[in-house]
N, C-alpha and C positions, 0 to 999 in steps of 0.2 A: 825379579824387579820389585815385587810387592814386599819381599823381605828387606831389601835394601832401603825402600821408602819408609818402612816401619822403623827400621833401625835409625834412620836419619831423623825421623820425627821424635823418637825417644831421646836421641842425643840432644836435640834442640831443647826438649822439655827439661832434661836434666841440667843442661847448661843454664837455662833460664832460671830454674829453681836455685841453682848454686849462686848465680849472679845476684838474685834477690836476697839470698841469705848472707852473702858476703858483706862485711862491714863497709859502709859507704866511705868514699874518699873525696874530699872537697879541696880542690886546688892543692893536692898532694898531702893533705892532712887527713889521717884515718880517724873515723869516729868508731870507737871500739864497741863491740857487742855489749860489754858490761855497762856502758853508758846508756845504751838503748834499753837494756833490761832494767836499769834504775828508773828510767822514765816510765816504763811499763808498770813497774811496781807502784810508783807514785800515783799513776792514773787509776790503777786497780784499787788502791787505798781510798781513792775519792769516789769509789762506787762504780767505776766503768768496768764492764766485763772484758776479759782478755780474749780478743778475737784477732784474726789476721788484719782486719781493717784498723783496729786499735793499735796493733804493733806497727803497722805501716805509718799510722799517724805519728807515733812516737819517733820513728825514724825520720819522717819529714820535718818534725819540729826541731830535731837536733841538726839536721842539714841546714835549715834556715838559720838557726842560732849560730852555726859555725860560719856561714857566709857573713852574717852580721858581725861576728867576732873579728873575722879577718879584716873587714872594712874598718872596724874601730881601731885595730892595731895599726893599720896604715895611716890613720889620722893621729896616732900617738896617744890615744885615750887611755891605753893601758899603763902609761907612765904617770898618770895623775895621782896625787896623794889620796884623793877621795876613793879612787878605784882600788888602790892597794889596801886602804883601810877596810873597804867593803869586802874584799876577798878574805882578809884576815878574820873579819867577823863571821863571814859565812863558814869558813873552815872551822872556827872555834865552835859555832853553834851546831854544825853538822857532827863534830866529834862528841860534843856534849850530849847530843841527842842519841848517838850510838851507845854511849856509855850508859845512859838511862835505860835504853832498851835491853842492853846486856844485863844490867842489874835486875830488871823485871823478869827476864828469862831465868836468871839464877836464883831468884827469891820469890817464887810464886806464892800466892795466898793459900794457906792451908785450910782445910775444913775446920780444924780446931780454932784457928784465928777468926774465921768467918763466924762460927757459932758464938765465940766470945764477944765479938763486936755486936752481933745481933742481940745477945742478952743484955749488953750494956746500953744499947739505945732503945730497946723495946719499951722500957718504962717511960721513955721520953715522948712516945707517941700519945697525943691527947686522945682521951676516950670520947668518942662521939656517939650521941644517941640520935637515932632516926625514928620518926613517928609516922605511922600509916593511919591517917585520920579521914573522917567523913564529916560533912556538915550540911545543915539545912539553913539557908539564909532567907530570912523574911523581913519585911519592912518594919514591923512593930513588935513590941514586947508581948502584947496580947496574942498575936499570931504564933510567936515562938512558944509561949506557954501552952497554947492549944496543940502544937506539934508534940511537945513533951507529954502532954496528957494522952494523946493518941498513941504514942509509943508505949506508954505504961499499960495501955489497954491491949497491946499486942500487935499494933499495925507495924508492918515492916519498915525499917528505916529507909531502905532503897526506894520503896514505893512512895513514901511521904516526900522524899527529896525530889522525885520526879514530878510530883503533884504540886508541891508548895514552894520549893526553893527558887529564888530569883537570881541565883548564880549561874549564868549560862555556861560557864566552863566546867561545871561539875554535876549539875542537876540530872542530866541524862545518863550519867554514870552512877547514879544512886548517891550523889554527893561526894564521890571518891576524890580525895586530894592527892593520892599517891604517897610515896615515901618522901619525907623532907625533915630537915632539922628544925627545931623549935624557933630558931632565930629567923627563919624565913617567913614567919607569920607576924602579924601585928601583935603588940604586947598583950592586950587583954585576951586574945585568942590563944596565944601560946601558953600564957599562965594557966588558963583553964584546962587546956589540953594536957599539959604535963602533969596535972594533978590527978588525971583519970587513970584507972586501972584498965588493963586490956579487956575490951568488950564493953566498957562502961560508957554511959551517955551523961552529959552534963545535966544536973538536976534543976538548974536554973538557966535562963537564957543569958547569953554573953553578948554584951553590946560593944561594937566597934564602929569605926567611921563608915563602914559599909552597910550596917544594919544590925539585926539581931540574929545570933547564931545558936543553933543546937548542934553540939559537937559529939561525935562518937569516935572513940579510939579503938581501931581495929587491932593494932599490934605495935610493939616497940622492939627495937633491936639495938644492941650496943656494938659499935665498931671499934675494935681494939687494934693493936699493931698488926700489920699484914704478915702473912706467913713468910718464913725466911726465903723460900724459893722465889717468891714474888719480887723481892728486892735484892736478890743475890747479886746482880750486876752492879747495883749501886754500892752494896757493901764491899764487894771486891775492889771497886774503884776507890772507895774511901780508905780501905786498909792499905792498898798499894800507894796511895798518895802519902799516907803517913810514913810508910817505909822509905819512899823516895826522899821525903823531907828530912828524915833522920840521916839517911845516907849522905845527902848534900851537906847537912849540918856537921856531920862527923868529918867530912873532907875539909870543910872550911876551918874547923877547929884545929886541924893539923897543918893548915897552910900558913905561910908567912906572908902577911898582907901589910904593906907599908903605905 
């Protein structure tokens, strides 16, 4: 009795699984598995993980679309010139897309092409300089000169910044302004800062709209072109775009267009 019940249960389970896997039929029209697979691939390309729920959703979408299609046919909407033109355009675009994908598979970007493209554009990257500076901001020129004098006598810059600076954003960090490009500072400040050597302090106070500054340059770094691995995807995309453009251009040149 138990064996018969177990076999019956297994049979029902197998039949249920088979029925679920079988292509759906809507009013006598079969929706092929290949169509369902195409929707699954499209959803996957949009970032959705392939799960049983996602596959069931694709199946349901096509069932709904088929019901709507049949209703549209009953109303004769498939006979309209607009519909026929739309179908022709969709078929044309779908085949064109497949041809491009086939070309990409057959003509991958080689390492030599990637390196050549990198060498070509490397010189086009603008060279950027970043400065790591500190400053002590005081209200008057006399106070700024007193700060410079104290520095010459050996008092630490950090300590003086904490004691004298009126810049609330940097004084507690020893006047540290972090890394920044010169253009991010007001002109008198950036002009004085960029003339300094690493570790040097301005010999004279620098006046800006904020007050009087004593500036110390901690370090300078030059940012050149990024390494090839950092921009590999962009390079591959750029090279492939050029290949596709030439491929299409060659086909157009051979075509008779009236």
